[in-house]
Steps between C-alpha positions, in 0.01 A plus 500: 500500500130426563595224744714746696212748514276240664753416770469756782851409619655612172608854436323514162293811583806686625708398199219597261472839665872560492518384137248765398203269439279763667586751226292315242167650396229288662220754448303287252518191722402704805203650314357149456473437874129517583518396865460766766848630571642719773787730409691611808776756459730632770488875559882505486524268197793573273562435135751241387600616156806548285345817362473836671121466503357541847165367610306595810296231682170637365626464143606142559163408649311676221700311238392168649140617541495606136568143385324294766127510421384374843759676717478718804801697617625614835812668626645407839817577691815334380726479201512169314440199729177608662409180690823540698528877513139579592350173618198646680401731215559223248276254686230764543504596130489139383226411751284793391550407134404138566178612665402686180539194278321241716 
């Protein structure tokens, strides 16, 4: 499994996502990340959940910011694949973030 994750030609990430790997609680591991981190959320982001719980983009970003001690958050246009959906805004947000950590 680890070998497949390292091979960019494999579909490991897709299979993990579809298998529900993303549903695990990673909050404790995330809280240990001390590097500056940028959280970008799409303004049309939607929740992928088996429950009826809905989550607006601001809530999603705030959840990440709660656990990431060195994080900054920003919301840009798009839904879930922001580098493709909003390339210009994505590049601008990442560039501005990089300038703050150098």
